[in-house]
C-alpha positions, 0 to 999 in steps of 0.5 A: 684923534687917534689913541696914539696921538693922545698917548703922545700928548700925555707923554709930552705933558708929563715930560714937561711936568717932570722938567718943571719939578726938576727945575723947581727942586734945583732952583736957587730959592730952595738952596738954603732949605737944602743946605739946612737939611744937609746939616741935620745929621751933623748937628750937635746931639749933646742934649740927647746924649746927656739925657741918655747918660742921666737915664743910664745913671738912674738905672744904675742907682736903682740897681744898687738899691735893689742889690 
């Protein structure tokens, strides 16, 4: 077996692995997981926002006490 034949076989195998990964990633079984991941930036952040407001109010109260 020549080195070029070995390189050709490895190239074909890696290409088939790549096609398999792409097929797996775009399969219908993964659609729900990807839809959930796509919604993460749009989810409601109100619990974090309310914590930030309460921390800010707490800082303002401390500043009033020290003044």
